DRENLUMSE-202184 format. One record per residue: residue number from 1; x, y, z of N, C-alpha, C in turn. Coordinates in pm, whole numbers, plus 50000, padded with zeros to 5 digits. Each point is the difference from the previous one (the first is absolute). Example, Ala and Ser with C-alpha at 12.3 -4.5 7.8 and 13.67 -1.06 7.14 Angstrom:
% residues 2
1_51319_49431_50780_49911_50119_50000_50090_50120_50000
2_49965_50105_49928_50082_50119_50006_49923_50109_50073
% end
This chain:
% residues 447
1_50083_49881_50000_49917_50119_50000_50087_50124_50000
2_49953_50104_49927_50057_50132_50021_49941_50052_50131
3_50065_50101_50058_49950_50053_50127_49885_50095_49979
4_49978_50042_49877_49894_50094_49969_49941_49966_49864
5_49882_50056_49975_49933_49976_49873_50035_50104_49895
6_50091_50091_50031_50050_50098_49903_50152_50011_50013
7_50061_50069_49903_50143_49982_49977_50095_50070_50097
8_49983_50127_50030_50097_50067_50085_50020_49928_50134
9_49894_49970_50075_50023_49934_50128_50064_49862_49988
10_49969_49929_49892_50064_49869_49980_50150_50017_49975
11_50037_50101_49923_50142_50024_49970_50076_50042_50125
12_49936_50081_50082_50060_50037_50128_50030_49874_50081
13_49903_49909_50005_50015_49877_50079_50107_49908_49944
14_50007_49991_49866_50102_49916_49937_50139_50045_50043
15_50024_50131_49996_50135_50051_50027_50032_50009_50148
16_49900_50027_50084_50029_50023_50143_49965_49883_50090
17_49915_49907_49953_49956_49893_50088_49905_50048_50108
18_49934_50113_49974_49911_50063_50098_49868_50032_49930
19_49889_49973_50067_49871_50036_49943_49995_50151_49979
20_49950_50042_49884_50003_50142_49966_49906_50083_50086
21_49895_49938_50056_49911_50078_50086_50071_50044_50128
22_50118_49950_50025_50081_50051_50111_50071_50129_49961
23_50008_50029_49871_50068_50119_49952_49903_50119_50000
24_50041_50110_49938_49913_50117_49990_49887_49980_49900
25_50009_49897_49915_49898_49975_49898_49899_49899_50054
26_49882_50047_50036_49898_49915_50061_49898_49946_49901
27_49991_50060_49883_49908_49953_49896_50047_50055_49867
28_49950_49940_49891_50033_50049_49867_50145_49975_49961
29_50049_50082_49906_50135_49984_49946_50067_50138_49991
30_50129_50000_49975_50070_50124_49971_49979_50036_49853
31_50037_50126_49966_49989_50047_49862_50138_50042_49951
32_50006_50045_49877_50131_50030_49943_50078_50108_50070
33_49930_50093_50065_50067_50109_50069_49995_49986_50152
34_49949_49889_50051_49988_49981_50144_50137_49986_50065
35_50022_50065_50116_50127_49981_50072_50019_49855_50045
36_50122_49965_50036_50034_49862_50037_49922_49955_50122
37_49970_49870_50005_49931_49944_50116_50086_49902_50078
38_50108_49947_49941_50090_49916_50079_50072_50091_50099
39_49998_49961_50125_50058_50083_50105_50151_50006_49987
40_50055_50118_50021_50145_50016_49992_50067_49914_50108
41_50101_49927_49960_50070_49910_50091_49941_49861_50008
42_49885_49977_49937_49939_49866_50006_50076_49904_49909
43_50026_49881_50052_50068_49897_49922_49907_49948_49891
44_50056_49981_49881_49928_49937_49890_50075_49873_49958
45_49940_49921_49916_50070_49883_49946_50130_50044_49934
46_49993_50112_49926_50118_50049_49929_50110_50043_50096
47_49966_50078_50102_50103_50047_50092_50058_49885_50082
48_49916_49902_50033_50048_49882_50072_50101_49922_49916
49_49964_49974_49874_50090_49923_49914_50126_50080_49965
50_49986_50130_49988_50115_50085_49971_50103_49989_50112
51_49953_49994_50124_50090_49983_50114_50076_49868_49993
52_49943_49905_49929_50064_49869_49987_50074_49985_49867
53_50037_50111_49939_50085_49996_49883_49930_49988_49867
54_49869_50012_49998_49925_49988_49874_50001_50132_49924
55_50013_49992_49868_49968_50113_49914_49847_50005_49990
56_49943_50120_50004_49854_50011_50003_49951_50098_49894
57_49892_49964_49934_49945_50088_49897_49849_49987_49996
58_49933_50114_49981_49855_50004_49978_49977_50049_49858
59_49926_49922_49924_49968_50036_49862_49850_49982_49982
60_49928_50111_49970_49857_49985_49978_49917_50106_50070
61_49885_49957_50047_49899_50087_50060_50024_50010_50151
62_50038_50116_50049_50030_50019_50142_49871_50007_50081
63_49922_50103_49982_49867_50015_50059_49998_49995_50153
64_50106_50051_50061_50005_50011_50146_50026_50144_50043
65_49978_50091_49909_50021_50140_50030_50147_50037_49994
66_50028_50122_49959_50135_50057_50005_49982_50151_50000
67_50105_50070_50036_49985_50142_50027_50055_50084_49885
68_49909_50066_49927_50035_50090_49892_50036_50137_50057
69_50088_50068_49935_50036_50137_50039_49893_50094_49946
70_49928_50068_50089_49892_50089_49960_50025_50141_50052
71_49962_50098_49921_50009_50139_50044_49871_50043_50069
72_49898_49915_49992_49873_50027_50064_49932_49870_50033
73_49872_50005_50027_49925_49880_50038_49935_49931_49883
74_50000_50065_49884_49932_49946_49884_50093_49911_49917
75_49942_49899_49934_50081_49910_49918_50062_50070_49881
76_49946_50113_49961_50057_50076_49889_50127_50075_50043
77_50027_50000_50131_50118_50071_50051_50123_49910_50014
78_49995_49880_49943_50112_49906_50012_50120_50049_49918
79_50117_49993_50062_50125_50029_49930_50059_49866_49954
80_49977_49965_49873_50041_49870_49951_50152_49989_49980
81_50070_50112_50007_50146_49995_49988_50068_49970_50132
82_49927_50015_50110_50057_49977_50133_49996_49852_50035
83_50095_49951_50079_49999_49860_50042_49877_49968_50085
84_49952_49878_49988_49891_49952_50084_50058_49945_50130
85_49921_50003_50105_50045_49948_50129_49910_49885_50044
86_50056_49912_50081_49926_49890_50062_49929_49910_49900
87_50073_49970_49892_49956_49900_49906_50071_49868_50029
88_50002_49908_49904_50061_49869_50023_50144_50004_50050
89_50079_50094_49950_50142_50005_50040_50018_50044_50145
90_49894_50047_50064_50006_50035_50142_49960_49883_50089
91_49954_49892_49938_49951_49887_50078_50066_49869_49960
92_50130_50008_49971_50079_49879_49983_50038_49963_49859
93_49949_50071_49901_50032_49965_49863_50119_50081_49949
94_50097_49931_49942_50115_50069_49940_49957_50082_49880
95_49909_49943_49920_49955_50067_49878_49850_49985_49983
96_49942_50094_49926_49858_49995_49967_49979_50052_49859
97_49914_49933_49926_49950_50051_49873_49854_49961_49990
98_49914_50101_49984_49859_49965_49991_49911_50121_50003
99_49878_49977_50050_49897_50103_50005_49956_50019_50144
100_49944_50117_50029_49971_50034_50139_49881_49923_50057
101_49902_49969_49917_49880_49932_50048_49946_49911_49888
102_49870_49977_49999_49941_49919_49893_50011_50073_49866
103_49994_49924_49894_50018_50056_49866_49882_50088_49958
104_49892_49997_50077_49887_50088_49969_49999_50125_50087
105_50111_50024_50073_50009_50114_50091_50115_50092_49959
106_49973_50129_49979_50109_50092_49971_50086_50024_50124
107_50124_50047_49982_50060_50046_49874_50052_49884_49917
108_49991_50013_49869_50044_49896_49909_50146_50028_49961
109_50089_49958_50089_50144_50019_49982_50072_49875_50047
110_50115_49973_49941_50089_49898_50053_50089_50065_50106
111_50027_49925_50105_50090_50045_50105_50119_49906_50005
112_50120_50056_49997_50121_49920_50015_50070_50046_50127
113_50008_49909_50095_50051_50030_50133_49916_50112_50063
114_50050_50122_50006_49921_50107_50064_49970_50116_49906
115_50005_49976_49867_49972_50107_49904_49916_49947_49885
116_49918_50088_49942_49924_49960_49882_50094_50000_49879
117_49972_49912_49905_50084_49993_49881_49969_50110_49901
118_49880_50058_50009_49962_50111_49913_49888_50078_50069
119_50002_50130_49982_49900_50086_50063_49872_50001_49916
120_49883_49989_50064_49874_50007_49924_49993_50128_49918
121_49949_49987_49877_49989_50117_49913_49857_50026_49953
122_49905_49920_50049_49861_50021_49961_49908_49924_50095
123_49871_50023_49986_49898_49927_50075_49932_49902_49905
124_50002_49873_50036_49933_49900_49917_49857_49986_50050
125_49901_50003_49911_49861_49982_50045_49977_49859_50051
126_49899_49983_50084_49966_49869_50052_49946_49908_49893
127_49999_49871_50030_49952_49900_49905_49904_49906_50074
128_49902_49946_49931_49899_49914_50061_50012_49855_49952
129_49915_49916_50057_49995_49860_49959_50121_49922_50046
130_50036_49897_49924_50115_49918_50036_50127_50083_50013
131_50012_50104_49918_50121_50081_50000_49988_50121_50094
132_49927_49981_50110_49974_50110_50094_50127_50055_50062
133_50014_50133_49997_50095_50071_50085_49945_50139_50026
134_50054_50065_50102_49954_50132_50040_50079_50109_49928
135_49936_50114_49982_50069_50114_49940_50116_50043_50088
136_50110_50042_49936_50112_50047_50080_50122_50031_49918
137_50105_50053_50064_50124_50035_49929_50072_49875_49950
138_50057_50010_49881_50071_49887_49940_50130_50049_49937
139_50106_49920_50014_50132_50035_49946_50011_49955_49854
140_50087_50063_49922_50012_49964_49858_50053_49859_49977
141_50069_49941_50099_50052_49864_49981_49906_49893_50055
142_49875_50039_50030_49906_49909_50067_49882_49971_49909
143_49975_49872_49977_49882_49955_49926_49943_49881_50076
144_49876_50009_50040_49941_49896_50086_50021_49859_49944
145_49982_49984_49871_50006_49865_49941_50141_49941_50004
146_50101_50085_50018_50138_49951_50000_50054_49968_50139
147_49922_50032_50105_50054_49990_50135_50034_49856_50039
148_49908_49907_49978_50028_49860_50037_50121_49945_49924
149_50008_50016_49867_50120_49953_49929_50128_50069_50049
150_49994_50129_50026_50120_50072_50045_50047_49952_50137
151_49906_49981_50092_50038_49953_50134_50053_49857_49994
152_49938_49919_49916_50049_49862_49984_50143_50000_49949
153_50032_50085_49903_50136_50006_49948_50098_50049_50106
154_49957_50097_50082_50086_50047_50109_50029_49887_50098
155_49901_49920_50031_50019_49888_50091_50094_49895_49941
156_49981_49971_49872_50088_49904_49932_50144_50051_50000
157_50018_50128_49968_50134_50058_49997_50067_49992_50138
158_49921_50023_50104_50056_49994_50136_50047_49858_50033
159_49917_49902_49966_50037_49860_50029_50127_49961_49926
160_50010_50040_49875_50115_49960_49919_50130_50062_50050
161_49991_50103_50082_50120_50061_50058_50043_49932_50129
162_49916_49908_50052_50032_49935_50126_50093_49881_49977
163_50063_49960_50107_50088_49883_49994_49986_49923_50130
164_50061_49885_50004_49993_49918_50121_50088_50056_50111
165_50076_50106_49971_50091_50055_50101_49925_50074_50111
166_49885_50058_49970_49922_50073_50100_49853_49966_49985
167_49934_49964_50109_49856_49974_49990_49925_50130_49971
168_49882_49987_49941_49922_50119_49968_49853_49979_50031
169_49933_50110_50025_49855_50002_50021_49940_50101_49903
170_49917_49952_49909_49931_50088_49907_49851_49993_50029
171_49944_50113_50038_49856_50013_50022_49942_50058_49872
172_49914_49922_49934_49949_50035_49868_49847_50012_50005
173_49947_50108_50061_49855_50019_50005_49946_50046_49866
174_49938_49909_49929_49953_50026_49864_49883_50099_49999
175_49988_50082_49896_49884_50088_49986_49879_49928_49944
176_50016_49877_49959_49893_49921_49939_49961_49885_50093
177_49873_49953_49987_49898_50039_49902_49906_50110_50047
178_50050_50093_50083_49923_50117_50041_49967_50087_49878
179_49896_50083_50014_49971_50097_49894_50112_50103_49989
180_50024_50051_49881_49933_49971_49873_50040_49863_49945
181_49902_49930_49948_50020_49866_49946_50043_50014_49855
182_50128_49982_49974_50058_50036_49870_50089_49888_49945
183_49943_49888_49960_50083_49896_49940_50062_50047_49869
184_50126_49966_49980_50067_50035_49874_49936_49924_49884
185_50018_50049_49877_49934_49938_49884_50021_49849_49990
186_50119_49952_50037_50026_49857_49985_49921_49913_50098
187_49936_50064_50102_49921_49924_50096_49851_50022_49981
188_49962_50096_49921_49859_50033_49984_49924_49889_49930
189_49890_49957_50064_49916_49896_49942_50054_49859_50014
190_50108_49982_50077_50063_49868_50009_49936_49908_50102
191_49914_50053_50089_49945_49915_50106_49853_49965_49978
192_49937_50059_49899_49857_49976_49974_49913_50041_50119
193_50050_50096_50079_49919_50051_50112_49968_50147_49973
194_50084_50090_50049_49986_50144_49976_50137_50064_50021
195_50013_50132_49988_50132_50062_50017_50067_49969_50134
196_49920_49981_50106_50060_49966_50129_50071_49865_49994
197_49932_49902_49940_50064_49869_49985_50126_50009_49917
198_49997_50081_49895_50120_50018_49917_50112_50069_50079
199_49961_50093_50087_50100_50071_50082_50063_49905_50101
200_49920_49907_50053_50056_49899_50090_50100_49911_49926
201_49970_49970_49875_50094_49923_49918_50129_50078_49981
202_49989_50130_49983_50118_50084_49986_50080_50002_50130
203_49929_49999_50112_50069_49991_50129_50077_49869_50010
204_49938_49892_49955_50071_49871_49998_50127_50008_49916
205_49990_50071_49888_50120_50021_49918_50108_50072_50080
206_49961_50102_50075_50095_50076_50081_50072_49909_50099
207_49923_49916_50068_50060_49906_50095_50093_49902_49927
208_49958_49959_49881_50085_49911_49920_50133_50064_49964
209_49999_50131_49971_50124_50071_49971_50092_50001_50122
210_49942_50014_50117_50079_49996_50124_50065_49863_50016
211_49922_49896_49977_50052_49864_50016_50110_49971_49899
212_49983_50048_49876_50104_49980_49898_50128_50073_50037
213_49986_50120_50057_50118_50077_50041_50074_49929_50113
214_49928_49944_50095_50065_49927_50109_50077_49880_49946
215_49940_49930_49904_50068_49885_49940_50124_50045_49923
216_49986_50108_49924_50113_50050_49921_50115_50045_50091
217_49966_50055_50117_50103_50045_50094_50056_49887_50084
218_49946_49879_49982_50047_49886_50079_49953_50003_50144
219_49887_50067_50025_49953_50020_50138_49866_49932_50027
220_49947_49927_49905_49864_49947_50013_49986_49896_50112
221_50103_49921_50024_49987_49888_50093_50007_50041_50146
222_50073_50108_50030_50012_50037_50142_49939_50136_50031
223_49907_50045_49916_49928_50124_50024_49856_49969_50041
224_49954_50065_50106_49860_49987_50042_49916_50097_49916
225_49900_49946_49933_49907_50083_49923_49863_49987_50065
226_49944_50113_50043_49866_50003_50059_49909_50077_49907
227_49892_49937_49957_49902_50064_49911_49866_50003_50071
228_49943_50119_50012_49874_50011_50073_49926_50124_49952
229_49888_50031_50064_49920_50119_49968_49977_50078_50128
230_49968_50127_49986_49979_50080_50120_49854_50009_50042
231_49909_49947_49921_49857_49994_50036_49926_49921_49894
232_49870_49985_50019_49920_49926_49905_49975_50078_49873
233_49933_49937_49906_49977_50059_49867_49906_50119_50009
234_50031_50103_49921_49918_50121_49998_49879_49982_49910
235_49886_50060_50036_49884_49995_49911_50024_50074_49868
236_50106_50082_49993_50034_50065_49873_50037_49897_49892
237_50024_49876_50042_50031_49894_49904_49877_49955_49922
238_49882_50052_50037_49873_49956_49940_49975_49855_50036
239_49971_49977_50128_49980_49863_50049_49885_49928_49930
240_49885_50066_49972_49895_49930_49925_50045_49958_49860
241_50078_50088_49934_50049_49964_49867_50095_49883_50005
242_50086_49997_50102_50092_49886_50016_49922_49872_50028
243_49894_50010_50080_49919_49882_50032_49935_49943_49874
244_49955_50088_49912_49940_49952_49875_50101_49924_49916
245_50130_50037_50016_50106_49930_49927_50050_49877_50075
246_49935_49971_50115_50037_49880_50077_50115_50020_50095
247_50032_50127_50033_50112_50026_50092_49949_50072_50125
248_50040_49951_50116_49956_50056_50127_50123_50032_50085
249_50053_50123_49988_50125_50033_50069_49990_49995_50153
250_49878_50011_50054_49982_49988_50146_49954_49859_50039
251_50003_49909_49905_49957_49862_50023_49860_49999_50062
252_49982_49919_50105_49869_49991_50065_49993_50088_50123
253_50100_50086_50019_50002_50085_50118_49908_50120_49981
254_49944_50045_50110_49911_50116_49996_50082_50129_49990
255_49949_50097_49924_50062_50131_49993_50120_50007_49908
256_50066_50115_50005_50116_50026_49914_50084_50108_50066
257_50091_50057_49927_50086_50105_50052_49919_50101_50082
258_50057_50045_50111_49944_50101_50091_49915_49938_50110
259_49955_49874_49985_49904_49940_50092_50066_49926_50116
260_49925_49988_50109_50044_49920_50114_49981_49851_49972
261_49916_49968_49901_49977_49859_49966_50125_49938_49937
262_50002_49868_49991_50117_49927_49953_50049_50046_49862
263_49908_50038_49913_50040_50046_49868_50082_50128_50003
264_49998_50070_50113_50076_50123_50011_50146_49981_50033
265_50033_49891_50069_50136_49986_50051_50059_49859_49989
266_49924_49904_49952_50054_49866_49979_50064_49996_49862
267_50127_49969_49994_50082_50028_49880_50088_49881_49963
268_50054_49999_49879_50100_49899_49964_50130_50024_50075
269_50072_49895_50031_50134_50011_50059_50083_49882_49951
270_50095_50030_49915_50091_49899_49946_50141_50032_50046
271_50071_49900_50049_50138_50019_50045_50088_49895_49932
272_50107_50046_49937_50094_49911_49931_50138_50016_50061
273_50057_49888_50046_50134_49996_50059_50053_49859_49978
274_50047_49971_49879_50028_49862_49961_50090_49923_50095
275_50094_50068_50066_50092_49930_50089_49932_49951_50128
276_49880_50053_50030_49939_49968_50129_49851_49968_49993
277_49926_50052_49902_49856_49976_49993_49970_49894_49895
278_49927_49897_50040_49968_49890_49909_49906_50048_49892
279_50035_49973_49877_49919_50042_49886_49859_49942_50011
280_49901_50086_49982_49862_49954_50001_49939_49981_50137
281_50075_50027_50105_49944_49983_50134_49897_50109_50029
282_49905_49968_50086_49893_50092_50036_49981_50000_50151
283_49948_50111_50050_49968_50008_50142_49871_50078_50017
284_49912_49952_50085_49872_50066_50023_50001_50083_50127
285_50115_50020_50063_50008_50088_50116_49960_50141_49962
286_49936_50071_50093_49965_50140_49977_50120_50087_50033
287_50048_50073_49902_50116_50088_50019_49964_50140_49948
288_50088_50095_50027_49973_50140_49967_50125_50063_49940
289_49982_50100_49915_50115_50065_49938_50085_50076_50102
290_49949_50023_50120_50083_50059_50105_50116_49907_50037
291_49993_49875_49960_50093_49898_50048_50137_50002_49931
292_50018_50083_49900_50125_49995_49923_50122_50033_50085
293_49996_50106_50079_50120_50041_50072_50041_49897_50106
294_49904_49940_50069_50034_49898_50099_50056_49875_49932
295_49949_49968_49882_50050_49886_49926_50145_50023_49957
296_50030_50120_49950_50137_50032_49961_50094_49996_50121
297_49953_50051_50114_50082_49996_50121_50027_49856_50043
298_49900_49914_49988_50016_49859_50036_50103_49933_49909
299_49994_50029_49871_50096_49943_49905_50143_50039_50038
300_50017_50125_50046_50133_50049_50036_50037_49971_50145
301_49910_49930_50071_50029_49963_50137_50001_50118_50096
302_49922_50103_49969_49996_50120_50082_49864_50012_50070
303_50000_50073_50110_49876_50032_50071_49971_50148_49980
304_49880_50031_49960_49964_50140_49980_49991_50072_50134
305_50037_50128_50005_49981_50077_50124_49852_50017_50029
306_49968_50035_50122_49859_50011_50040_49925_50107_49921
307_50070_50101_49953_49932_50110_49930_50002_49983_49848
308_50008_49876_49954_49997_49971_49856_49918_49874_49976
309_49930_49996_49886_49926_49881_49962_49901_49953_50105
310_49927_50094_50060_49913_49965_50113_49888_49903_49964
311_49969_49988_49873_49892_49909_49957_50051_49898_49900
312_50130_49973_50004_50063_49910_49903_50034_49866_50064
313_49965_49893_49932_50024_49864_50049_50077_49924_49893
314_50108_49933_50039_50081_49930_49901_49922_49887_49934
315_50010_49993_49869_49940_49892_49921_50103_49897_49957
316_50122_50010_50050_50107_49913_49953_49967_49853_50021
317_49942_49967_50114_49966_49859_50026_49899_49949_49899
318_49910_50087_49954_49904_49960_49897_50073_49974_49869
319_50089_50092_49963_50075_49984_49876_50076_49868_49998
320_50058_49964_50116_50085_49881_50008_49921_49875_50037
321_49867_50015_50014_49912_49887_50038_50042_49937_50131
322_50028_50085_50099_50042_49953_50132_49902_50040_50108
323_49874_50022_49962_49898_50038_50097_49929_49878_50054
324_49946_50014_50121_49912_49896_50053_49856_50046_49975
325_49907_49951_50077_49860_50035_49977_49963_50137_50055
326_50095_50064_50072_49973_50131_50059_50018_50110_49896
327_49902_50085_49979_50017_50110_49904_50116_50091_50040
328_50068_50057_49903_50111_50090_50033_49948_50132_50055
329_49877_50037_49964_49941_50125_50048_49886_49972_50096
330_49992_50081_50104_49885_49991_50090_49874_50049_49929
331_50012_50113_49931_49886_50059_49930_50052_50100_49898
332_49912_50044_49911_50033_50102_49901_49894_50110_50008
333_50046_50125_49999_49909_50114_50001_49991_50056_49857
334_49878_50027_49956_49977_50057_49868_49941_50139_50014
335_50009_50078_49894_49954_50139_50002_49942_50033_49863
336_49887_50071_49998_49938_50039_49874_50033_50145_49968
337_49957_50048_49885_50036_50135_49957_49944_50107_50093
338_49884_49975_50065_49944_50102_50088_50049_49986_50143
339_50097_49910_50023_50058_49985_50133_49931_49899_50087
340_49909_49920_49944_49935_49896_50079_50095_49883_50024
341_49984_49936_50116_50086_49890_50040_49931_49865_49986
342_50083_49899_49980_49957_49863_50025_50119_49925_50057
343_49972_49890_50067_50106_49915_50055_49966_49856_49970
344_50098_49926_49953_49984_49859_49962_50084_49914_50093
345_49935_49903_50064_50068_49905_50088_49947_49861_49966
346_50084_49922_49932_49956_49868_49958_49884_50011_49904
347_49892_49932_50029_49885_50003_49909_49911_50121_50021
348_50023_50073_50110_49911_50111_50034_50051_50132_49945
349_49909_50077_49944_50033_50133_49952_49894_50098_50048
350_50044_50096_50081_49912_50102_50055_50022_50131_49925
351_49893_50062_49952_50007_50125_49926_49924_50108_50076
352_50072_50105_50039_49941_50102_50086_49937_50111_49918
353_49909_49961_49912_49924_50095_49919_49876_49926_49948
354_49895_50075_49965_49877_49933_49954_50003_49956_49855
355_50091_50053_49919_50003_49966_49859_50139_49972_49951
356_50032_50045_49878_50128_49967_49937_50115_50086_50050
357_49968_50119_50054_50106_50093_50036_50074_50054_49879
358_49946_49972_49881_50071_50036_49878_49907_50038_49888
359_50018_49934_49884_49931_50041_49878_49890_49905_49955
360_49989_49883_50059_49895_49907_49957_49880_50011_50094
361_49888_49945_49958_49878_50004_50081_50016_49909_50123
362_49954_50046_50117_49946_50133_50032_50112_50098_50038
363_50005_50112_49926_50101_50100_50024_49971_50076_50129
364_50104_50059_50061_49978_50080_50120_49898_50111_49973
365_49911_50022_50094_49898_50102_49983_49861_49941_49995
366_49918_50051_49911_49859_49961_49995_49981_49852_49973
367_50088_49939_49920_49982_49859_49967_50015_49910_50123
368_50062_50052_50106_50022_49920_50121_49894_50025_50107
369_49907_50092_49973_49898_50030_50100_49917_49876_50032
370_49985_49974_50129_49922_49886_50045_50075_49869_50009
371_50125_49998_49956_50079_49877_50008_50066_49986_50138
372_50031_49879_50044_50072_49984_50126_50132_50075_49995
373_50042_50061_50111_50121_50083_49999_50129_49922_49982
374_49997_49870_50024_50119_49918_49978_49961_49873_49927
375_50101_49931_49947_49979_49876_49927_50099_49895_50050
376_49952_49879_50011_50086_49887_50039_49973_49885_49903
377_50109_49946_49944_49986_49891_49903_50089_49884_50038
378_49949_49881_49975_50079_49878_50010_50048_49969_49859
379_50126_50033_49971_50051_49989_49863_50016_49856_49955
380_50005_49907_50092_50006_49859_49960_49868_49956_49938
381_49891_50046_50056_49868_49961_49950_49943_50101_49902
382_50052_50125_50003_49937_50107_49923_50109_50094_49947
383_50081_49950_49906_50112_50079_49948_49952_50123_49924
384_49875_49998_49952_49947_50114_49926_49937_50106_50090
385_50007_49981_50130_49956_50100_50099_49857_50047_49974
386_49908_49905_49999_49860_50033_49972_49911_49986_50124
387_50046_49925_50102_49914_49976_50117_50067_50058_50124
388_49951_50113_50043_50053_50067_50119_49950_49927_50124
389_50090_49940_50076_49959_49920_50117_50045_50064_50131
390_50015_50131_50001_50042_50067_50123_49899_49978_50112
391_49871_50005_49968_49898_49984_50103_50004_49861_50063
392_50049_49902_49923_50007_49863_50051_50127_49976_50081
393_50101_50083_49980_50129_49979_50069_50054_50132_50056
394_49925_50063_50092_50049_50127_50056_50130_49984_50075
395_50024_49881_50055_50125_49978_50075_50122_50003_49908
396_49984_49952_49876_50110_50006_49903_50027_50145_49961
397_49893_50075_49978_50016_50141_49964_50071_50076_50111
398_49963_49973_50125_50064_50070_50112_50148_49959_50013
399_50027_49871_49982_50139_49955_50011_50086_50065_49893
400_49951_50003_49877_50079_50057_49892_50014_50152_50015
401_49896_50065_50047_50011_50143_50024_50102_50028_50109
402_50001_49918_50104_50100_50016_50105_50141_49978_49950
403_50016_49902_49910_50132_49975_49943_50046_50119_49915
404_49908_50053_49918_50033_50116_49920_50033_50120_50089
405_49923_50017_50107_50027_50110_50092_50139_49988_50061
406_50041_49879_50032_50134_49982_50057_50108_50033_49898
407_49974_49965_49873_50096_50033_49894_50016_50152_49987
408_49888_50070_50009_50005_50146_49989_50069_50059_50123
409_49958_49957_50116_50052_50056_50124_50150_49978_50013
410_50049_49884_49959_50142_49966_50014_50086_50057_49889
411_49937_50053_49895_50079_50052_49888_50068_49891_49921
412_49956_49877_50018_50060_49887_49929_49908_49879_50012
413_50018_49903_49910_49926_49873_50007_50095_49883_50015
414_50127_50030_50025_50103_49897_50019_50061_50017_50139
415_50070_49898_50051_50065_50015_50130_50103_50112_49999
416_50013_50068_50114_50096_50108_50011_49947_50112_50086
417_50084_50099_50025_49959_50114_50081_49892_50081_49929
418_49902_50050_50073_49897_50085_49938_50061_50120_49929
419_49936_50040_49891_50048_50112_49920_49887_50100_49978
420_50033_50126_49976_49895_50100_49976_49945_49990_49859
421_49872_50028_49984_49942_50022_49869_50015_50149_49966
422_49983_50033_49874_50010_50139_49956_49860_50056_49983
423_49962_50097_50084_49868_50060_49988_49891_49916_50064
424_49878_50045_49989_49885_49937_50065_49924_49911_49903
425_49944_49893_50055_49912_49913_49923_49856_50026_50044
426_49908_49990_49907_49860_50024_50029_49928_49866_50011
427_49944_49975_50117_49940_49870_50028_49848_50007_50001
428_49943_50079_49912_49855_50010_49994_49935_49866_49966
429_50077_49912_49934_49944_49869_49963_49971_49915_50122
430_50053_50038_50116_49988_49916_50118_49883_50040_50089
431_49910_50084_49952_49889_50046_50082_49907_49887_50040
432_50003_49892_49927_49911_49888_50031_50039_49932_50131
433_50125_50021_50044_50045_49936_50123_49931_50059_50122
434_49984_49920_50101_49946_50049_50125_50098_50099_50062
435_49958_50125_50015_50091_50105_50047_50053_49972_50139
436_49916_49947_50085_50043_49973_50137_50108_49893_50005
437_49986_49899_49913_50094_49887_50000_50130_50035_49930
438_49992_50081_49894_50117_50021_49915_50044_50146_49990
439_49926_50090_50061_50028_50142_49982_50141_50041_50038
440_50048_49955_50117_50133_50042_50043_50107_49945_49908
441_49981_49875_49955_50098_49940_49909_50006_50078_49869
442_49885_50039_49949_49996_50071_49872_50057_50141_50014
443_49976_50065_50114_50052_50136_50016_50152_49998_50004
444_50058_49895_50056_50145_49988_50000_50054_49970_49861
445_49916_49940_49918_50041_49955_49868_50003_50113_49898
446_49919_50103_50022_49981_50103_49897_50129_50065_49959
447_50091_50026_50092_50124_50069_49967_50106_49903_49948
% end
């Protein structure tokens, strides 16, 4: 699972091993001009590996905020000739080449390390449909349709410069298959679905180029390759149209991107490490993208400090097939675009909102009027989350709410010294609880 049903918070969690709702970002995502959200001094996967002698590079979509030099408060006041602050190179990466946020968010410029490669010279109008993007400033060397091929080539070039003399970590957050959905001509119409399906095929090509580069560099056998997604499929893919073509990107799961339901955050996760992972092996353990930093620390035989990776659990035993029947994680916390919570423990999933918390029915607001304020599902019997059984199992709901409260109060969901969260959390979803029984616990939890 990703830690959130949308991209910025999931990316924060991937790099820091910390749930993003602990940061200043409590809902939604950052934008192209949003200041940085990773806390200064916070350990990331990149900074951790860099300390252990790794070369580190980020190539692709950053989308975690960075600080533009502005003469005023307006986005039109940006000084594009001035260096940017608190981007990837401030959080453990030796080099960066990519874009500030999603490809549908201005400014439309390439950034190399801490400077743009070209200053915007015009405003590009917005575009609708599959090729959706927002109006905004665009640089003369920037064309939306070329971004995925250009970033793929940058990643290939970086790999080909590596050698077995120094280990490396390349974080390659792809801009696809997010909007704008722009498959190159050679992929158009190749999947018999729609442009989204063709764009996914183009993404597969990009991954294939990475794999070919690793083989050409002689690094394929002892390099760990992790392929995953930061959230579920977006409705911009035209889900009904894909269904007519016989393709269901959310499978039988309820909801899609932005939602608290499984379709919002249940994602593919493929790991390749030929020297240690058995080809074709599978594991049904519930894991989270927050787990990357703890897994890397385990591989290197290190223990993370208490103020790092507070929600990260090593998956190394799963990779090596050395687990017993005990799950590696006690529970997983999920978050929707509007900041709604859910917690998954074994077969039980508690959702602290009356609807999707996102973009599918019932959306937050009028569509949720009259619905129970919380939802509880037995995912073993009801993976599609259609039968809310909270009324039948109030003790499970209370236990899971108490567990979530302890995670919030302690600033972590793993063993270690309690840590502070950043800013306040709003627990309006917990009004259903008996105030006399739980009020003091919740008041301590809010901060």
